[in-house]
C-alpha positions as CSV (number, residue, x, y, z in Angstrom):
1,M,0.0,0.0,0.0
2,A,1.2,3.5,-0.8
3,K,2.4,5.7,2.0
4,K,-0.3,8.0,3.3
5,K,0.0,11.8,3.4
6,N,-0.4,13.4,6.9
7,F,-1.9,16.8,7.2
8,P,-3.8,18.8,9.9
9,L,-7.6,19.1,9.4
10,R,-9.7,21.8,11.0
11,I,-13.3,20.8,11.2
12,D,-16.4,22.1,13.0
13,P,-16.9,20.2,16.3
14,A,-20.6,19.5,15.4
15,L,-19.6,18.0,12.1
16,Y,-16.8,16.0,13.7
17,A,-19.4,14.5,16.2
18,I,-21.6,13.5,13.3
19,I,-18.7,11.9,11.4
20,E,-17.5,10.2,14.6
21,Q,-20.8,8.5,15.2
22,W,-21.2,7.6,11.5
23,A,-17.7,6.0,11.5
24,Q,-18.7,4.0,14.6
25,D,-21.9,2.9,12.9
26,E,-19.7,1.6,9.9
27,F,-17.0,0.1,12.2
28,R,-14.4,2.5,10.9
29,S,-12.0,4.9,12.5
30,V,-12.9,8.6,12.0
31,N,-9.8,9.0,9.8
32,G,-10.7,5.9,7.8
33,H,-14.3,7.1,7.4
34,I,-13.2,10.6,6.2
35,E,-10.9,8.9,3.7
36,F,-13.8,6.7,2.6
37,L,-16.2,9.6,2.2
38,L,-13.6,11.6,0.2
39,R,-12.8,8.7,-2.1
40,E,-16.5,8.0,-2.7
41,A,-17.0,11.7,-3.6
42,A,-14.0,11.6,-6.0
43,R,-15.3,8.4,-7.6
44,R,-18.8,9.9,-8.0
45,E,-17.4,13.0,-9.6
46,G,-15.2,11.1,-12.0
47,R,-12.0,12.4,-10.4
48,L,-10.4,8.9,-10.0
49,T,-8.5,7.7,-13.0
50,R,-9.1,4.2,-14.3
51,K,-5.7,3.1,-13.0
52,Q,-6.5,4.4,-9.5
53,R,-9.8,2.6,-9.5
54,M,-8.1,-0.7,-10.5
55,E,-5.5,-0.2,-7.8
56,E,-8.3,0.4,-5.3
57,E,-10.1,-2.8,-6.2
58,K,-6.9,-4.8,-5.5
59,E,-6.8,-3.5,-1.9
């Protein structure tokens, strides 16, 4: 797996609480759920290349 990029994220506390509960409901960490949501949005908007989608399916 490729090395992941670290960066600080500032987020509204109320939104964080929603994401935290949502992540628990899906049995994910908050970080993992945020990455999942961003990846789904990128896929939906056609921002992931075919190669990236193929690599994703291998994981």
